[in-house]
Backbone as a chain_set.jsonl record, in Angstrom:
{"seq": "MRREDREIKDIKAIEEILLKCKTCHVAMTDGSLPYVVPLSYGYRFTDGGALELFFHSALHGKKLDMLKINNKVCFEISDEGEPTRTETPCNSGYYYSSMIGYGEAVFIDDAVGKCEGLSAIVRHQINRDVDFTEEQAENVCVFKIISNDFSGKQKHKP", "coords": {"N": [[-95.103, -88.914, 51.109], [-95.539, -91.222, 53.621], [-96.466, -90.899, 56.315], [-98.216, -88.385, 56.729], [-98.918, -86.786, 58.865], [-96.556, -86.291, 60.11], [-95.029, -84.874, 58.401], [-92.962, -82.145, 57.476], [-93.543, -79.048, 56.243], [-93.068, -76.369, 56.355], [-90.627, -74.001, 55.672], [-89.116, -72.67, 57.575], [-89.187, -74.416, 59.754], [-87.792, -76.543, 58.653], [-85.352, -75.291, 58.37], [-84.693, -75.06, 61.059], [-83.955, -77.672, 61.658], [-81.671, -77.892, 60.058], [-80.06, -75.987, 61.366], [-79.79, -77.077, 63.943], [-78.494, -79.529, 63.607], [-75.291, -81.008, 62.785], [-74.075, -82.764, 61.07], [-74.185, -84.172, 57.86], [-75.365, -86.818, 55.967], [-74.254, -88.078, 53.012], [-75.228, -89.69, 50.131], [-74.093, -91.527, 47.382], [-73.313, -92.836, 44.092], [-71.288, -94.744, 41.878], [-72.356, -96.059, 39.875], [-72.235, -98.719, 40.393], [-72.09, -99.683, 43.23], [-73.767, -98.336, 46.133], [-72.6, -95.572, 48.153], [-72.013, -94.04, 51.202], [-71.302, -91.156, 53.061], [-70.561, -89.456, 56.101], [-70.611, -86.001, 56.615], [-69.371, -82.816, 57.664], [-71.099, -79.714, 57.417], [-72.108, -76.618, 55.823], [-74.617, -74.182, 55.034], [-76.99, -72.534, 52.834], [-79.912, -70.781, 51.704], [-81.03, -70.107, 48.46], [-82.148, -67.194, 46.6], [-84.134, -68.148, 44.962], [-85.157, -70.238, 46.402], [-83.816, -72.647, 46.475], [-81.851, -75.082, 48.188], [-78.567, -74.916, 49.269], [-75.93, -76.893, 50.15], [-72.815, -76.899, 51.665], [-69.574, -78.384, 51.477], [-66.328, -79.632, 52.433], [-63.194, -81.175, 51.57], [-60.314, -83.364, 51.324], [-58.082, -83.002, 48.515], [-58.194, -85.23, 46.904], [-59.782, -88.42, 46.577], [-62.061, -91.174, 47.335], [-64.846, -90.381, 47.412], [-64.83, -88.04, 45.892], [-63.935, -89.007, 43.424], [-66.13, -90.625, 42.797], [-68.208, -88.721, 42.663], [-67.426, -87.273, 40.463], [-67.933, -89.044, 38.447], [-70.677, -89.502, 38.69], [-72.788, -87.092, 39.577], [-75.21, -86.975, 40.909], [-76.976, -87.04, 43.911], [-78.169, -88.18, 47.132], [-79.212, -86.891, 50.233], [-79.141, -86.784, 53.838], [-80.167, -85.5, 56.927], [-80.296, -85.53, 60.39], [-81.789, -85.359, 63.669], [-81.758, -87.146, 66.467], [-83.115, -86.75, 68.826], [-84.91, -87.817, 71.603], [-85.47, -90.996, 73.257], [-88.594, -92.766, 72.985], [-90.642, -94.472, 75.243], [-92.468, -97.39, 75.812], [-94.778, -99.794, 77.2], [-94.744, -101.979, 75.532], [-92.05, -103.123, 73.803], [-91.887, -103.114, 70.988], [-93.362, -100.926, 70.235], [-91.861, -98.801, 70.955], [-89.64, -96.037, 70.301], [-88.236, -93.127, 68.816], [-88.378, -89.625, 69.508], [-87.966, -87.339, 67.018], [-86.377, -85.292, 64.489], [-85.957, -84.764, 61.065], [-84.47, -84.473, 57.802], [-84.549, -85.048, 54.299], [-83.182, -85.196, 51.048], [-82.664, -84.613, 47.506], [-80.228, -83.997, 45.015], [-77.699, -82.258, 43.093], [-74.212, -82.551, 43.037], [-71.81, -80.03, 42.901], [-68.687, -78.966, 41.95], [-66.647, -76.464, 43.332], [-64.524, -74.283, 41.899], [-63.259, -71.792, 41.772], [-61.32, -69.464, 43.699], [-62.611, -67.465, 45.268], [-65.254, -68.418, 45.476], [-64.725, -70.845, 46.779], [-63.709, -69.91, 49.216], [-66.012, -68.622, 50.22], [-67.69, -70.856, 50.543], [-66.206, -72.359, 52.452], [-66.288, -70.524, 54.584], [-69.046, -70.556, 55.109], [-69.338, -73.142, 56.066], [-67.762, -73.126, 58.442], [-69.086, -71.094, 59.85], [-71.547, -72.318, 60.34], [-70.757, -74.643, 61.748], [-69.243, -73.818, 64.049], [-70.271, -71.421, 64.739], [-68.995, -68.993, 64.061], [-67.616, -66.273, 62.311], [-65.321, -66.546, 59.8], [-62.702, -65.559, 57.749], [-61.257, -66.826, 54.861], [-58.143, -67.427, 53.204], [-56.904, -67.161, 49.828], [-54.821, -68.938, 49.438], [-55.304, -70.863, 51.444], [-57.694, -71.881, 50.46], [-56.857, -73.095, 48.111], [-55.77, -75.466, 48.946], [-57.699, -77.335, 49.548], [-60.591, -79.263, 48.602], [-63.671, -77.955, 47.644], [-67.099, -78.353, 47.572], [-70.563, -78.199, 46.596], [-73.917, -79.161, 47.262], [-76.708, -78.771, 45.36], [-80.065, -78.379, 45.852], [-83.447, -78.719, 45.015], [-85.322, -80.339, 45.847], [-86.358, -81.38, 48.623], [-87.377, -82.445, 51.895], [-88.941, -82.439, 55.149], [-89.321, -84.284, 58.234], [-90.949, -85.178, 61.261], [-91.305, -86.404, 64.564], [-93.182, -85.4, 67.06], [-92.803, -84.608, 70.525], [-95.259, -85.444, 72.845]], "CA": [[-94.723, -89.293, 52.462], [-96.57, -92.095, 54.179], [-97.011, -90.315, 57.536], [-98.427, -86.964, 56.473], [-98.996, -86.084, 60.137], [-95.197, -85.989, 60.547], [-94.342, -84.112, 57.361], [-92.656, -80.733, 57.728], [-93.63, -78.286, 55.001], [-92.633, -75.002, 56.619], [-89.192, -73.847, 55.439], [-88.49, -72.257, 58.849], [-89.016, -75.636, 60.55], [-86.695, -77.277, 58.018], [-84.113, -74.598, 58.725], [-84.379, -75.411, 62.447], [-83.219, -78.938, 61.597], [-80.343, -77.566, 59.538], [-79.325, -75.27, 62.408], [-79.55, -77.939, 65.093], [-77.622, -80.654, 63.267], [-73.952, -80.655, 62.316], [-73.581, -83.785, 60.147], [-75.034, -84.541, 56.729], [-74.975, -88.07, 55.324], [-74.402, -87.925, 51.57], [-75.196, -90.969, 49.421], [-73.732, -91.389, 45.966], [-72.958, -94.097, 43.453], [-70.548, -94.636, 40.62], [-73.064, -96.939, 38.963], [-72.202, -100.107, 40.836], [-72.534, -99.805, 44.614], [-73.958, -97.066, 46.833], [-71.557, -95.168, 49.091], [-72.541, -92.981, 52.06], [-70.298, -90.557, 53.938], [-71.008, -88.371, 56.982], [-69.793, -84.812, 56.377], [-69.733, -81.529, 58.256], [-71.655, -78.882, 56.351], [-72.662, -75.286, 55.971], [-75.734, -74.117, 54.094], [-77.73, -71.291, 52.601], [-81.014, -70.867, 50.756], [-80.912, -69.117, 47.395], [-83.347, -66.367, 46.424], [-85.143, -68.972, 44.298], [-85.648, -71.274, 47.307], [-82.993, -73.862, 46.472], [-80.957, -75.29, 49.32], [-77.179, -75.214, 48.926], [-75.151, -77.449, 51.245], [-71.39, -76.783, 51.346], [-68.703, -79.383, 52.075], [-64.925, -79.565, 52.034], [-62.488, -82.44, 51.722], [-58.992, -83.386, 50.712], [-58.149, -82.789, 47.066], [-58.373, -86.507, 46.213], [-60.401, -89.451, 47.397], [-63.124, -91.999, 46.757], [-66.108, -89.66, 47.168], [-64.63, -87.113, 44.776], [-63.916, -89.83, 42.202], [-67.501, -91.047, 42.509], [-69.009, -87.553, 42.278], [-67.031, -86.884, 39.103], [-68.592, -89.991, 37.544], [-72.125, -89.294, 38.799], [-72.965, -86.043, 40.589], [-76.542, -87.063, 41.519], [-76.83, -87.505, 45.284], [-79.237, -88.113, 48.12], [-78.626, -86.5, 51.51], [-79.997, -86.942, 55.005], [-79.727, -84.798, 58.126], [-81.282, -85.89, 61.414], [-81.594, -85.157, 65.09], [-82.469, -88.271, 67.064], [-83.965, -86.354, 69.938], [-84.848, -88.697, 72.768], [-86.274, -92.197, 73.049], [-89.943, -92.932, 73.527], [-90.695, -95.783, 75.896], [-93.804, -97.908, 76.054], [-94.778, -101.126, 77.808], [-94.403, -102.934, 74.48], [-90.838, -102.639, 73.136], [-92.106, -102.903, 69.547], [-93.979, -99.614, 70.05], [-90.912, -97.771, 71.369], [-88.981, -95.374, 69.18], [-87.576, -91.861, 69.126], [-88.851, -88.338, 69.028], [-86.888, -86.973, 66.097], [-86.647, -84.428, 63.345], [-85.003, -85.117, 60.02], [-84.775, -84.038, 56.441], [-83.92, -85.826, 53.249], [-83.308, -84.488, 49.785], [-81.933, -85.059, 46.322], [-79.636, -82.865, 44.323], [-76.496, -82.463, 42.295], [-72.979, -82.021, 43.594], [-71.108, -79.126, 41.987], [-67.385, -78.589, 42.474], [-66.359, -75.033, 43.288], [-63.125, -74.217, 41.484], [-62.642, -70.471, 41.942], [-60.898, -69.198, 45.075], [-63.631, -66.684, 45.979], [-66.344, -69.343, 45.785], [-64.249, -71.784, 47.793], [-63.647, -69.179, 50.489], [-67.394, -68.443, 50.676], [-68.147, -72.161, 51.006], [-65.511, -72.657, 53.71], [-66.837, -69.63, 55.607], [-70.388, -71.049, 55.446], [-69.161, -74.348, 56.882], [-67.28, -72.739, 59.776], [-70.166, -70.336, 60.492], [-72.54, -73.265, 60.822], [-70.197, -75.619, 62.683], [-68.786, -73.247, 65.319], [-70.941, -70.126, 64.929], [-67.982, -67.944, 63.992], [-67.293, -65.797, 60.968], [-63.894, -66.675, 59.519], [-62.324, -65.295, 56.363], [-60.202, -67.723, 54.39], [-57.273, -66.868, 52.178], [-56.844, -67.901, 48.571], [-53.871, -70.039, 49.649], [-56.009, -71.905, 52.193], [-58.7, -72.467, 49.575], [-56.19, -73.926, 47.109], [-55.336, -76.728, 49.541], [-58.834, -78.205, 49.822], [-61.681, -79.337, 47.621], [-64.943, -77.456, 48.165], [-68.21, -78.612, 46.657], [-71.872, -77.963, 47.182], [-75.072, -79.867, 46.724], [-77.821, -77.867, 45.08], [-81.286, -79.18, 45.927], [-84.791, -78.143, 44.969], [-86.183, -81.463, 46.201], [-86.054, -81.786, 49.991], [-88.527, -82.371, 52.778], [-88.651, -82.73, 56.529], [-90.234, -85.17, 58.939], [-90.739, -85.007, 62.691], [-92.22, -86.989, 65.534], [-93.208, -84.464, 68.188], [-93.035, -85.1, 71.875], [-96.609, -84.972, 73.255]], "C": [[-95.872, -90.072, 53.081], [-97.225, -91.482, 55.41], [-97.142, -88.807, 57.363], [-98.508, -86.153, 57.762], [-97.615, -85.706, 60.671], [-94.42, -85.147, 59.531], [-94.137, -82.662, 57.783], [-92.66, -80.021, 56.387], [-93.074, -76.876, 55.148], [-91.114, -74.895, 56.514], [-88.463, -73.423, 56.709], [-88.247, -73.478, 59.742], [-87.904, -76.51, 59.969], [-85.368, -76.614, 58.367], [-83.729, -74.856, 60.183], [-83.597, -76.722, 62.513], [-81.792, -78.678, 61.118], [-79.479, -76.89, 60.597], [-78.908, -76.185, 63.559], [-78.497, -79.013, 64.807], [-76.293, -80.169, 62.697], [-73.405, -81.623, 61.275], [-74.63, -84.103, 59.092], [-74.493, -85.84, 56.142], [-75.288, -87.935, 53.835], [-74.226, -89.293, 50.917], [-74.947, -90.699, 47.948], [-73.47, -92.766, 45.401], [-72.157, -93.804, 42.196], [-71.184, -95.543, 39.573], [-73.055, -98.382, 39.406], [-72.754, -100.26, 42.26], [-72.782, -98.436, 45.227], [-72.825, -96.835, 47.829], [-72.107, -93.993, 49.878], [-71.415, -92.475, 52.954], [-70.945, -89.494, 54.82], [-70.053, -87.188, 56.813], [-70.302, -83.625, 57.189], [-70.187, -80.617, 57.124], [-71.925, -77.461, 56.807], [-73.781, -75.196, 54.944], [-76.184, -72.674, 53.872], [-78.888, -71.626, 51.655], [-80.805, -69.783, 49.718], [-82.193, -68.294, 47.337], [-84.48, -67.156, 45.775], [-85.668, -70.108, 45.156], [-84.866, -72.567, 47.293], [-82.138, -73.898, 47.74], [-79.572, -75.615, 48.776], [-76.469, -75.675, 50.197], [-73.692, -77.437, 50.829], [-70.582, -77.805, 52.135], [-67.264, -79.124, 51.654], [-64.285, -80.928, 52.266], [-61.058, -82.274, 51.225], [-59.169, -83.23, 49.201], [-58.398, -84.069, 46.271], [-59.056, -87.486, 47.153], [-61.573, -90.113, 46.7], [-64.393, -91.197, 46.452], [-65.982, -88.689, 46.002], [-64.608, -87.855, 43.449], [-65.332, -90.223, 41.807], [-68.355, -89.874, 42.028], [-68.654, -87.05, 40.881], [-67.661, -87.803, 38.064], [-70.092, -89.729, 37.507], [-72.372, -88.291, 39.921], [-74.355, -86.022, 41.223], [-76.403, -87.691, 42.904], [-78.158, -87.485, 46.028], [-78.549, -87.708, 49.422], [-79.656, -86.614, 52.625], [-79.349, -86.231, 56.176], [-80.761, -85.106, 59.204], [-80.806, -85.573, 62.818], [-82.422, -86.238, 65.778], [-83.345, -87.884, 68.242], [-83.8, -87.268, 71.13], [-85.761, -89.899, 72.558], [-87.68, -92.071, 73.627], [-89.974, -94.322, 74.138], [-92.165, -96.152, 76.122], [-93.666, -99.267, 76.723], [-94.361, -102.182, 76.797], [-93.185, -102.416, 73.723], [-91.03, -102.366, 71.64], [-92.729, -101.543, 69.25], [-93.074, -98.474, 70.5], [-90.252, -97.175, 70.142], [-88.265, -94.13, 69.659], [-88.454, -90.694, 68.717], [-87.698, -87.817, 68.179], [-87.343, -85.868, 65.165], [-85.569, -84.747, 62.321], [-85.405, -84.468, 58.704], [-84.0, -84.917, 55.477], [-84.12, -85.061, 51.942], [-82.454, -85.106, 48.693], [-81.37, -83.829, 45.626], [-78.437, -83.274, 43.505], [-75.317, -81.818, 42.997], [-72.271, -81.203, 42.517], [-69.789, -78.736, 42.651], [-67.171, -77.089, 42.297], [-64.865, -74.889, 43.024], [-62.472, -72.867, 41.744], [-62.396, -70.187, 43.423], [-61.957, -68.448, 45.87], [-64.789, -67.591, 46.394], [-65.959, -70.351, 46.848], [-64.203, -71.124, 49.165], [-65.043, -68.952, 51.061], [-67.952, -69.747, 51.232], [-67.518, -72.544, 52.335], [-66.043, -71.797, 54.852], [-68.227, -70.092, 56.043], [-70.297, -72.279, 56.35], [-68.759, -73.973, 58.307], [-68.366, -71.972, 60.533], [-71.201, -71.294, 61.091], [-71.973, -74.167, 61.922], [-69.824, -75.019, 64.034], [-69.331, -71.843, 65.583], [-69.939, -68.967, 64.99], [-67.771, -67.544, 62.547], [-65.777, -65.815, 60.804], [-63.682, -66.382, 58.04], [-61.154, -66.199, 56.005], [-59.396, -67.037, 53.304], [-57.328, -67.736, 50.934], [-55.913, -69.111, 48.717], [-54.531, -71.19, 50.419], [-57.005, -72.632, 51.294], [-58.075, -73.398, 48.541], [-55.861, -75.317, 47.628], [-56.463, -77.699, 49.867], [-59.777, -78.234, 48.621], [-62.932, -78.803, 48.317], [-66.002, -77.767, 47.111], [-69.511, -78.327, 47.381], [-72.885, -78.875, 46.515], [-76.157, -78.818, 46.544], [-79.083, -78.72, 45.017], [-82.533, -78.311, 45.869], [-85.817, -79.179, 45.413], [-85.788, -81.973, 47.588], [-87.311, -81.647, 50.836], [-88.09, -82.753, 54.194], [-89.711, -83.635, 57.134], [-89.914, -85.076, 60.426], [-91.774, -85.781, 63.484], [-92.106, -86.125, 66.776], [-93.38, -85.192, 69.508], [-94.402, -84.562, 72.319], [-96.574, -83.989, 74.412]], "O": [[-97.023, -89.636, 53.065], [-98.449, -91.545, 55.534], [-96.279, -88.046, 57.801], [-98.201, -84.96, 57.76], [-97.51, -84.889, 61.586], [-93.28, -84.757, 59.786], [-95.021, -82.037, 58.368], [-91.874, -80.35, 55.498], [-92.658, -76.263, 54.164], [-90.393, -75.623, 57.196], [-87.302, -73.786, 56.899], [-87.216, -73.563, 60.41], [-87.159, -77.146, 60.715], [-84.377, -77.296, 58.628], [-82.541, -74.867, 60.505], [-82.684, -76.864, 63.327], [-80.83, -79.179, 61.698], [-78.291, -77.191, 60.712], [-77.8, -76.07, 64.082], [-77.703, -79.356, 65.683], [-76.194, -79.052, 62.189], [-72.379, -81.342, 60.655], [-75.809, -84.279, 59.398], [-73.3, -85.948, 55.855], [-76.434, -87.708, 53.447], [-73.215, -89.966, 51.117], [-75.508, -89.778, 47.355], [-73.41, -93.749, 46.139], [-72.322, -92.771, 41.547], [-70.61, -95.766, 38.507], [-73.793, -99.199, 38.855], [-73.784, -100.905, 42.456], [-72.094, -97.473, 44.888], [-72.179, -97.777, 48.287], [-72.617, -93.041, 49.287], [-70.666, -93.264, 53.531], [-71.778, -88.719, 54.351], [-68.835, -87.355, 56.863], [-71.507, -83.455, 57.376], [-69.708, -80.739, 55.997], [-71.963, -77.154, 57.998], [-73.88, -76.055, 54.068], [-75.819, -71.752, 54.601], [-78.848, -72.609, 50.915], [-80.442, -68.657, 50.059], [-83.199, -68.653, 47.948], [-85.654, -66.868, 46.01], [-86.528, -70.869, 44.712], [-85.207, -73.5, 48.021], [-81.76, -72.859, 48.281], [-79.424, -76.489, 47.921], [-76.411, -74.949, 51.19], [-73.359, -77.919, 49.746], [-70.86, -78.063, 53.306], [-67.013, -78.473, 50.639], [-64.776, -81.731, 53.06], [-60.651, -81.204, 50.773], [-60.284, -83.319, 48.685], [-58.771, -84.009, 45.099], [-58.924, -87.391, 48.373], [-62.018, -89.684, 45.635], [-64.954, -91.316, 45.364], [-66.916, -88.532, 45.214], [-65.187, -87.397, 42.465], [-65.696, -90.164, 40.632], [-69.138, -90.02, 41.089], [-69.495, -86.467, 40.196], [-67.898, -87.389, 36.929], [-70.708, -89.731, 36.441], [-72.183, -88.615, 41.094], [-74.646, -85.121, 42.01], [-75.788, -88.746, 43.054], [-79.127, -86.857, 45.602], [-77.424, -88.134, 49.686], [-80.863, -86.551, 52.395], [-78.143, -86.338, 56.397], [-81.962, -84.963, 58.973], [-79.611, -85.526, 63.11], [-83.649, -86.241, 65.68], [-84.241, -88.643, 68.612], [-82.689, -87.476, 71.617], [-86.711, -89.836, 71.777], [-87.915, -91.371, 74.612], [-89.383, -95.252, 73.589], [-92.975, -95.335, 76.559], [-92.57, -99.823, 76.803], [-93.706, -103.163, 77.149], [-93.268, -101.379, 73.065], [-90.389, -101.469, 71.092], [-92.634, -101.057, 68.123], [-93.467, -97.309, 70.438], [-90.307, -97.757, 69.059], [-87.75, -94.087, 70.777], [-89.176, -90.755, 67.722], [-86.549, -87.864, 68.617], [-88.53, -85.555, 65.068], [-84.411, -84.972, 62.672], [-86.526, -83.988, 58.533], [-82.941, -85.453, 55.802], [-85.119, -84.363, 51.767], [-81.639, -85.997, 48.935], [-81.972, -82.756, 45.651], [-78.189, -84.454, 43.258], [-75.404, -80.692, 43.488], [-72.15, -81.635, 41.37], [-69.777, -78.236, 43.775], [-67.475, -76.523, 41.247], [-64.04, -75.321, 43.829], [-61.255, -72.796, 41.918], [-63.162, -70.615, 44.286], [-62.181, -68.765, 47.038], [-65.248, -67.535, 47.534], [-66.763, -70.681, 47.719], [-64.615, -71.72, 50.16], [-65.238, -69.078, 52.27], [-68.61, -69.749, 52.273], [-68.21, -73.002, 53.244], [-66.228, -72.288, 55.966], [-68.551, -70.025, 57.229], [-71.085, -72.434, 57.283], [-69.357, -74.455, 59.269], [-68.546, -72.182, 61.733], [-71.668, -71.096, 62.213], [-72.647, -74.421, 62.92], [-70.064, -75.644, 65.067], [-68.912, -71.166, 66.522], [-70.026, -68.089, 65.848], [-67.752, -68.397, 61.659], [-65.047, -65.184, 61.569], [-64.401, -66.9, 57.186], [-60.187, -66.316, 56.757], [-59.901, -66.179, 52.58], [-57.745, -68.893, 50.981], [-56.193, -70.182, 48.178], [-54.334, -72.357, 50.08], [-57.138, -73.853, 51.363], [-58.695, -74.382, 48.138], [-55.691, -76.248, 46.841], [-56.211, -78.776, 50.407], [-59.756, -77.356, 47.758], [-63.212, -79.168, 49.459], [-65.827, -77.485, 45.925], [-69.556, -78.226, 48.607], [-72.726, -79.296, 45.369], [-76.478, -78.072, 47.469], [-79.166, -79.663, 44.231], [-82.654, -77.31, 46.575], [-87.023, -78.936, 45.365], [-84.977, -82.892, 47.708], [-88.193, -80.842, 50.537], [-87.014, -83.314, 54.401], [-90.831, -83.743, 56.633], [-88.756, -84.915, 60.81], [-92.954, -85.816, 63.136], [-91.08, -86.115, 67.455], [-94.014, -86.244, 69.588], [-94.674, -83.369, 72.186], [-97.623, -83.517, 74.853]]}, "num_chains": 1, "name": "protein.A"}
């Protein structure tokens, strides 16, 4: 990271970003062109320290086709915060916090796993515990990104 003074190393601070934000931008490729989609997410950390991000979608579509060809992804989550203003517009910017990472997308095929993923998404998005039925899980695709390679960055307000 070029700006080491802005790097976030503390996992609790990274989790604050995950908690605050609701949209994850996932980048993928099928080998020809990159493709980025904004997705609602849920998450958890494994006992081994890996980050698992959960997503749901329709059963068919471009992103699923691409992930089946190449499951390697990059993801980004950010909170823009508020603008910084200076006399010189070129020195203006934003106070922000963000994280970026790399991982592999894994499709969840079993009903129990899908229900757990859906519950994680709803818990994060609306702060409510919801139990899903096997029938509900059958009607959607649920996948997760498993990442051991992620970091955070932040520009603090003075």
